[in-house]
C-alpha positions in Angstrom: 34.3 159.7 61.6 31.4 158.6 59.4 28.2 160.5 59.1 25.5 158.6 57.3 28.2 156.2 56.0 30.1 159.0 54.4 33.7 159.4 55.3 35.7 162.6 55.4 37.2 162.2 52.0 33.8 161.6 50.3 32.3 164.5 52.3 35.1 166.8 51.0 34.5 165.6 47.4 30.7 166.3 47.7 31.4 169.8 49.1 33.8 170.5 46.2 31.4 169.4 43.6 28.6 171.4 45.2 30.8 174.5 45.2 31.5 174.0 41.5 27.9 173.3 40.5 26.1 175.9 42.8 28.7 178.6 43.1 29.6 180.4 46.4 26.3 182.4 46.7 23.9 179.5 46.1 26.0 177.2 48.2 25.1 179.2 51.4 21.4 179.0 50.5 21.7 175.2 49.8 23.5 174.7 53.1 20.8 176.5 55.1 18.1 174.5 53.3 19.9 171.2 53.8 20.4 172.0 57.5 16.7 172.9 57.9 15.6 169.6 56.3 18.0 167.6 58.5 16.8 169.3 61.6 13.2 168.5 60.7 14.0 164.9 60.0 16.0 164.5 63.3 13.3 166.1 65.4 10.4 164.2 63.8 8.5 161.4 65.6 9.3 159.0 62.8 13.1 159.5 63.4 12.6 158.9 67.1 10.6 155.7 66.3 13.5 154.5 64.1 16.0 155.3 66.8 14.0 153.4 69.4 13.6 150.4 67.1 17.3 150.4 66.4 18.1 150.5 70.2 15.7 147.6 70.8 17.2 145.5 68.1 20.7 146.1 69.6 19.6 145.1 73.1 17.3 142.3 72.0 19.9 139.4 72.3 20.9 140.4 75.8 17.2 140.8 76.8 16.4 137.3 75.4 19.4 135.8 77.2 18.2 137.3 80.5 14.7 136.1 80.0 15.6 132.6 79.0 17.9 132.2 82.0 20.9 131.3 79.9 23.1 133.5 81.9 22.5 131.5 85.0 23.0 128.3 83.2 26.2 129.5 81.7 27.5 130.6 85.1 26.5 127.2 86.6 28.4 125.5 83.7 31.5 127.6 84.3 31.4 126.7 88.0 31.2 123.0 87.2 34.0 123.4 84.7 36.1 125.0 87.4 35.4 122.1 89.7 36.4 119.6 87.0 39.6 121.5 86.4 40.4 121.5 90.1 39.8 117.7 90.3 41.9 117.2 87.2 44.8 119.2 88.7 44.5 117.2 91.9 44.6 113.9 90.0 47.5 115.0 87.9 49.4 116.1 91.1 48.7 112.7 92.7 49.9 110.9 89.6 53.1 112.9 89.6 53.7 112.0 93.3 53.0 108.4 92.6 55.4 108.5 89.6 58.1 110.1 91.8 57.6 107.5 94.5 57.8 104.6 92.0 60.9 106.0 90.4 62.5 106.3 93.8 61.6 102.7 94.7 63.0 101.4 91.4 66.1 103.7 91.4 68.0 102.3 94.4 68.6 98.9 92.8 69.6 100.6 89.6 71.7 103.1 91.5 73.8 100.3 93.1 74.5 98.8 89.7 75.4 102.2 88.3 77.7 102.9 91.3 79.5 99.6 90.8 80.0 100.3 87.1 81.2 103.8 87.9 83.7 102.5 90.5 85.0 99.8 88.0 85.4 102.5 85.4 87.4 104.7 87.8 89.9 102.0 88.7 93.0 102.0 86.6 93.5 98.8 84.6 96.1 96.3 86.0 99.5 97.0 84.4 101.9 94.2 83.3 104.7 96.5 82.3 108.3 95.6 83.1 109.0 99.0 84.7 107.2 98.1 87.8 109.2 96.4 90.5 107.2 93.8 92.4 108.6 92.5 95.6 109.6 89.1 94.1 111.3 90.4 90.9 114.7 92.0 90.6 
């Protein structure tokens, strides 16, 4: 909570110093006088003019944007960007389908070679050991 740019800690320090300098009796009078001045300032036409000017300065950028039509141009640009993104996604999807189809077309010939190699690896090597009895040997 900041009042006139003064935080709670600074406000407490100011009150403490005022209490020491003015004393408890004069502090009440000073508070009333200060409140009366602040009320006069806040209710004055000058203060209202300052508030109106401040409000206008805060809303000026939005007002200028509306008057210049930038908002409509920005919306149109966002719509176009959405269309471009959609087209890009469609192209990317088509590219992936083509890549999948090509890999399927190339894969069967490679798959046959891989299957033959796998079958050859799975067969046991021919054995020439003397333990095996062949029909012609005794």
